[in-house]
C-alpha positions as CSV (number, residue, x, y, z in Angstrom):
1,M,-124.7,-12.5,123.9
2,N,-123.2,-15.8,124.8
3,A,-121.9,-18.5,122.5
4,A,-125.1,-20.6,122.6
5,E,-127.3,-17.6,121.6
6,D,-124.8,-16.6,118.9
7,D,-124.9,-20.2,117.5
8,T,-128.7,-20.2,117.6
9,A,-128.8,-16.9,115.8
10,Q,-126.5,-18.2,113.1
11,R,-128.6,-21.3,112.7
12,I,-131.8,-19.3,112.4
13,T,-130.1,-17.0,109.8
14,K,-129.0,-20.0,107.8
15,L,-132.5,-21.5,107.9
16,E,-134.0,-18.2,106.8
17,E,-131.5,-18.0,103.9
18,L,-132.4,-21.6,102.9
19,A,-136.1,-20.9,103.0
20,A,-135.7,-17.8,100.9
21,H,-133.6,-19.7,98.4
22,Q,-136.2,-22.5,98.2
23,A,-139.0,-20.0,97.8
24,R,-137.1,-18.5,94.8
25,T,-136.5,-21.9,93.3
26,I,-140.1,-22.8,93.7
27,D,-141.2,-19.6,91.9
28,E,-138.7,-20.2,89.1
29,L,-139.9,-23.8,88.7
30,S,-143.6,-22.7,88.8
31,N,-142.9,-20.2,86.0
32,E,-141.1,-22.7,83.9
33,L,-143.9,-25.2,84.4
34,A,-146.4,-22.7,83.3
35,S,-144.4,-21.9,80.1
36,Q,-144.0,-25.6,79.4
37,W,-147.8,-26.1,79.6
38,V,-148.2,-23.3,77.0
39,V,-145.9,-25.2,74.7
40,V,-147.7,-28.5,75.4
41,D,-151.0,-26.9,74.7
42,Q,-149.7,-25.5,71.4
43,L,-148.3,-28.9,70.4
44,Q,-151.6,-30.6,71.2
45,K,-153.5,-28.2,69.0
46,K,-151.0,-28.6,66.2
47,L,-151.2,-32.4,66.4
48,E,-155.0,-32.2,66.3
49,R,-154.8,-30.0,63.1
50,L,-152.3,-32.5,61.5
51,I,-154.5,-35.5,62.4
52,D,-157.5,-33.7,60.8
53,R,-155.5,-32.9,57.7
54,F,-154.1,-36.4,57.4
55,T,-157.6,-37.9,57.8
56,S,-159.1,-35.6,55.2
57,L,-156.2,-36.4,52.8
58,E,-156.6,-40.1,53.4
59,Q,-160.4,-39.9,52.7
60,A,-159.8,-37.9,49.6
61,S,-157.4,-40.5,48.3
62,L,-159.9,-43.2,48.9
63,E,-162.5,-41.3,47.0
64,A,-160.2,-40.7,44.0
65,P,-161.3,-42.4,40.8
66,A,-159.5,-45.6,39.9
67,A,-156.5,-45.2,37.6
68,T,-157.4,-46.5,34.2
69,T,-155.3,-46.7,31.1
70,P,-155.8,-43.7,28.8
71,P,-157.8,-44.3,25.6
72,H,-154.8,-43.9,23.3
73,Y,-153.2,-47.2,24.6
């Protein structure tokens, strides 16, 4: 093998290593993104429950009887 072929083989090996590293990084990022979507979905559901609870409490407070002075005053 001459120097040009050896250089080409080294360059190809380096490119293959780089491609493998990038593929691993993409897989890791994909997995992290999937887990983040689970968290986002959970937070959205929790926020919806809190909004519903707040709305019901707000409506209940509007329907409460007016505060009047007790008869013994």
